[in-house]
C-alpha positions as CSV (number, residue, x, y, z in Angstrom):
1,M,-6.0,27.7,-9.7
2,N,-5.0,24.1,-10.5
3,F,-5.0,22.1,-7.6
4,G,-4.5,18.8,-9.5
5,S,-1.4,19.5,-11.3
6,G,0.7,18.7,-8.0
7,E,3.0,21.9,-8.3
8,N,4.5,23.3,-5.5
9,K,4.7,26.9,-5.9
10,A,6.7,27.4,-2.4
11,A,9.7,25.6,-4.1
12,D,10.0,28.2,-6.9
13,I,10.6,31.0,-4.3
14,D,14.6,31.9,-4.4
15,L,15.4,32.2,-0.4
16,S,18.9,33.5,-1.1
17,K,17.6,37.0,-2.0
18,I,16.0,37.6,1.4
19,K,17.8,40.1,3.7
20,R,18.5,38.6,6.8
21,G,19.7,41.4,8.6
22,P,16.3,43.2,8.9
23,L,14.7,39.8,9.7
24,V,17.3,39.2,12.6
25,A,16.8,42.7,13.9
26,A,13.1,42.5,14.1
27,L,13.3,39.3,16.1
28,I,15.8,40.7,18.6
29,I,13.6,44.1,19.0
30,G,10.7,41.7,19.6
31,A,12.3,39.5,22.3
32,F,13.6,42.8,24.1
33,V,10.1,44.3,24.2
34,A,8.6,40.9,25.3
35,I,11.2,40.6,28.1
36,L,10.7,44.3,29.1
37,N,6.8,43.9,29.2
38,E,7.2,41.3,31.6
39,T,9.2,43.0,33.7
40,L,7.0,46.0,34.0
41,L,4.1,44.2,34.7
42,N,5.7,42.2,37.2
43,I,6.7,45.6,38.9
44,A,3.2,47.2,38.1
45,F,1.1,44.2,39.7
46,P,1.1,45.5,43.4
47,D,-0.1,48.9,42.2
48,L,-2.8,47.4,39.7
49,M,-3.8,45.1,42.7
50,K,-4.5,48.1,44.8
51,E,-6.3,50.1,42.3
52,F,-8.6,47.3,41.3
53,L,-9.1,46.2,44.9
54,I,-8.0,42.6,44.7
55,L,-7.3,41.5,48.1
56,R,-6.1,38.0,47.6
57,Y,-3.3,37.0,45.3
58,N,-3.3,33.9,43.5
59,G,-0.4,33.2,41.1
60,W,-2.1,30.7,38.8
61,Q,-5.1,33.2,38.3
62,Q,-2.7,36.1,37.6
63,H,-1.2,33.9,35.0
64,T,-4.4,32.4,33.4
65,C,-6.1,35.8,33.2
66,L,-3.6,37.9,31.9
67,S,-1.9,35.7,29.4
């Protein structure tokens, strides 16, 4: 590698040939799965708290420990 030449290899990449459809589809699916995950965990928390014998509920601890 020639670090002193000042050449920027990133500028040589042709971005017009990148297919945007699969990229957008992956982002939309990822967002849907993230929202679904949050919803399912929110519904499952009471049962998980009973299972692990957690008697006191502190929202900040739940958010900090599970993030």
